[in-house]
C-alpha positions in Angstrom: 85.2 55.4 -9.2 81.7 53.5 -8.8 78.7 56.0 -9.5 75.0 54.3 -7.5 72.1 55.8 -9.5 68.7 56.1 -7.3 65.4 56.3 -8.8 63.6 59.6 -9.2 60.3 59.9 -7.1 58.8 62.5 -9.3 59.4 59.0 -12.3 57.0 56.8 -12.7 58.5 53.0 -12.0 58.5 51.0 -15.2 56.3 48.4 -15.4 55.8 45.0 -17.6 53.1 46.4 -19.0 50.8 50.1 -18.6 47.5 50.8 -17.5 46.6 51.5 -20.6 46.8 48.1 -23.0 45.0 46.0 -24.5 45.7 43.3 -21.7 46.1 46.0 -18.5 42.1 46.7 -19.6 40.6 43.0 -19.9 42.4 42.2 -16.6 40.2 45.4 -15.4 37.3 44.6 -16.8 34.5 43.0 -14.5 34.6 39.2 -15.3 31.4 36.8 -15.5 30.7 34.3 -13.4 32.7 31.2 -13.5 30.3 28.6 -16.0 29.8 25.2 -13.8 32.5 22.5 -14.4 31.7 19.5 -16.4 32.0 17.5 -13.7 29.0 19.6 -11.3 26.5 19.9 -14.4 26.8 15.5 -14.2 26.9 15.3 -10.8 23.6 17.2 -11.1 22.2 15.6 -13.7 23.1 11.9 -12.1 21.1 13.4 -8.7 18.5 14.4 -10.5 17.8 11.6 -12.2 17.9 9.4 -8.7 15.5 11.9 -7.9 13.1 11.4 -10.6 13.5 7.6 -10.5 13.2 7.4 -6.6 9.2 6.7 -8.0 8.4 3.6 -8.3 6.4 2.4 -11.2 2.9 1.8 -10.9 2.5 -1.7 -10.2 0.9 -3.5 -12.9 -3.1 -5.4 -11.7 -4.4 -5.4 -14.6 -4.3 -9.4 -14.6 -5.4 -9.6 -11.0 -8.7 -7.4 -11.9 -9.1 -10.0 -14.7 -8.6 -12.9 -12.8 -11.1 -11.5 -10.0 -14.0 -10.0 -12.5 -13.7 -14.0 -13.6 -14.0 -15.7 -10.5 -15.1 -13.9 -7.9 -19.0 -14.6 -7.6 -21.4 -15.2 -4.9 -20.4 -13.8 -1.9 -16.9 -16.2 -2.5 -14.2 -16.9 -5.0 -15.2 -20.4 -7.8 -11.2 -21.9 -6.8 -12.6 -24.4 -9.2 -11.8 -21.7 -12.3 -9.1 -19.7 -10.5 -7.5 -23.4 -10.1 -7.3 -23.1 -14.2 -6.1 -19.7 -14.5 -4.0 -20.7 -11.9 -1.3 -19.1 -14.5 -2.2 -16.3 -15.2 -2.6 -15.1 -11.4 1.1 -16.4 -11.2 2.2 -13.9 -13.6 0.2 -11.2 -11.8 2.4 -12.0 -8.8 6.2 -12.9 -10.0 7.2 -9.1 -11.3 6.4 -8.7 -7.1 9.3 -10.0 -6.0 11.9 -7.6 -7.2 9.7 -4.0 -7.1 9.2 -1.7 -4.3 6.5 0.2 -3.4 8.9 2.8 -1.9 8.4 4.8 -4.5 4.4 5.2 -4.5 1.6 7.7 -3.3 0.1 6.5 0.1 -3.0 5.4 -1.3 -1.3 3.4 -4.4 1.0 1.9 -1.8 -2.4 1.0 0.3 -3.3 -0.3 -3.4 -1.0 -1.9 -3.9 -0.6 -3.7 -0.6 -3.6 -5.0 -0.2 -4.1 -6.7 -4.1 -1.2 -8.6 -2.7 -2.3 -9.9 0.2 -6.0 -10.8 -1.2 -3.3 -12.6 -4.3 -1.2 -14.6 -2.6 -4.2 -15.5 -0.1 -6.1 -17.2 -3.5 -2.5 -18.6 -4.2 -1.3 -19.8 -1.3 -5.4 -22.4 -1.1 -4.6 -23.2 -4.9 -0.8 -25.1 -2.8 -4.1 -27.6 -1.7 -6.8 -27.1 -3.8 -9.2 -28.9 -3.7 -8.2 -30.8 -1.0 -9.0 -28.3 1.8 -12.3 -27.4 3.1 -10.8 -24.0 5.1 -7.7 -21.7 5.1 -6.5 -23.1 8.7 -5.3 -26.4 7.3 -2.4 -24.9 5.9 -1.1 -24.3 8.5 0.9 -26.4 11.8 0.3 -27.3 14.8 2.8 -25.0 16.4 2.4 -22.0 13.2 -0.6 -20.4 11.5 -1.2 -20.0 7.8 -0.7 -16.0 8.2 3.3 -16.5 9.3 3.9 -19.1 6.9 6.6 -17.6 5.2 5.6 -17.0 1.0 5.1 -14.1 -0.3 7.5 -12.6 -1.8 7.6 -9.0 -2.6 10.4 -6.2 -2.8 13.5 -9.5 -2.7 11.7 -10.4 0.2 10.2 -13.4 2.2 7.0 -12.3 4.1 4.0 -13.7 5.4 0.3 -12.8 5.3 0.8 -10.9 8.6 3.5 -8.9 7.9 1.5 -7.6 5.6 -1.6 -7.6 7.5 -0.5 -5.7 10.9 3.7 -4.5 10.5 2.2 -2.8 6.9 -1.1 -1.9 6.4 -2.4 -1.4 10.1 0.2 -0.2 11.2 1.2 1.8 8.3 -2.2 3.3 7.1 -4.5 3.1 10.3 -7.8 2.9 8.1 -9.6 0.4 9.7 -11.5 -0.3 6.5 -8.7 -1.9 6.1 -10.1 -5.1 7.9 -13.1 -5.2 5.3 -10.6 -5.5 2.1 -8.6 -8.3 3.0 -9.6 -11.4 2.2 -9.2 -14.3 4.3 -10.4 -16.8 2.8 -13.4 -17.7 4.7 -16.7 -17.6 4.9 -17.0 -15.3 7.3 -14.3 -12.5 6.2 -15.7 -9.7 4.6 -15.6 -10.8 0.7 -13.5 -9.8 -1.8 -14.9 -7.2 -4.2 -14.7 -8.5 -8.1 -12.2 -6.2 -8.6 -8.8 -4.7 -7.6 -7.9 -1.0 -5.7 -6.7 1.3 -6.9 -5.8 4.7 -5.5 -8.0 6.5 -8.0 -10.7 4.7 -6.5 -9.2 3.3 -3.0 -11.4 5.4 -0.7 -14.8 4.9 -2.0 -14.0 1.3 -2.8 -12.9 0.8 1.3 -16.3 2.3 2.2 -18.3 0.1 -0.6 -16.7 -3.1 1.7 -17.1 -1.5 4.6 -20.6 -0.8 4.1 -21.4 -3.8 2.1 -20.0 -6.2 5.3 -21.3 -4.1 8.0 -25.2 -3.8 6.3 -24.9 -7.9 5.7 -27.3 -10.0 8.5 -25.0 -12.5 8.1 -22.6 -10.1 9.9 -24.4 -8.1 12.1 -28.0 -7.9 12.9 -30.1 -6.5 16.1 -32.2 -8.4 18.7 -33.5 -5.8 21.8 -30.6 -3.9 23.1 -28.7 -6.9 22.1 -25.9 -5.9 19.4 -24.7 -8.8 17.3 -21.1 -8.7 15.4 -18.2 -10.0 13.8 -15.6 -10.5 15.9 -13.3 -8.8 13.5 -14.4 -6.2 15.6 -13.1 -8.0 19.4 -10.1 -9.1 17.4 -8.6 -5.5 16.2 -11.5 -3.4 18.5 -8.4 -0.3 19.1 -8.3 -0.1 15.5 -12.4 0.9 15.5 -11.7 3.2 18.4 -13.1 1.3 21.3 -17.1 2.3 20.6 -18.0 -1.1 17.9 -21.6 0.2 17.8 -20.6 4.4 17.1 -18.4 2.6 14.1 -21.3 0.1 13.4 -23.6 3.3 13.0 -21.5 5.6 10.9 -22.2 2.8 7.7 -24.8 2.2 8.9 -28.2 1.7 6.0 -32.1 0.9 5.7 -32.7 -1.7 8.3 -29.8 -1.5 10.4 -29.4 2.0 10.8 -33.0 2.4 11.5 -33.0 -0.2 14.5 -30.3 1.1 15.6 -31.4 5.1 15.4 -34.7 2.9 17.8 -32.0 2.1 20.5 -33.6 3.9 23.6 -30.6 2.6 25.6 -27.1 1.8 24.9 -26.5 -1.5 23.1 -24.3 -4.8 24.7 -21.9 -6.0 22.2 -22.1 -9.5 21.0 -20.0 -11.5 18.6 -20.9 -13.8 16.2 -19.5 -17.3 15.7 -16.4 -17.6 13.3 -17.2 -19.7 10.3 -13.4 -20.4 8.4 -14.7 -22.6 6.1 -13.7 -22.1 2.6 -15.3 -19.2 0.7 -17.0 -20.9 -2.0 -19.9 -19.6 -3.7 -23.1 -19.7 -1.6 -25.4 -21.7 -3.6 
């Protein structure tokens, strides 16, 4: 006859290991936080590298600075000398073809685009110089020179108009830009004999604006008439709509005194624009 053995309820059941063994104690001990795996560390490193490299390196404007210092004089450009220096201008512009300003600070990017506009305008003039009397000759019956696609920046081919209207005006919305970019014409605001840089940008924009406004060739008062550049007609909204108020903000010396003496609101008149090439004044 078979006997069945029933477990003794008062007897501790057998267990593969006892709780007081080294193995049991090790399993019961609180575990430290798990160390990130190799792949997690690698991913974080790659992300950090992407963030670090996202900020673009500052473009080297030194070559253009040397060119402007050598050839900007007498309120214009010494195009004869610039033509001899065209290789240096080309060397300055060449890296721009694959350069992105996306990672630059606001002031760095604005300075970059102002310098690009001015340098490419010089390059455009040299494509026909000395057989040119006005930048308008570089356009056509159906298209202006500012719509010519020849500016190579950031893997794209842009126009001067796109830089001015879609980047400088639209993005930065600073009316002083109009006195910083040069259209290679006598009535255009003259170039500074230096490049624009982030660390001096605000002061340079003020300097260019004040120099243009306080030049009697661009601003003068006759009675209650305020004669100003046609820039103020073309871009009136950029200047806040109130042209006398904007002029007064930057007026100095005789112009400031004449504006303060005015006893009635000014009637604004716009001067004719001289599109002849901005060679040095004699």
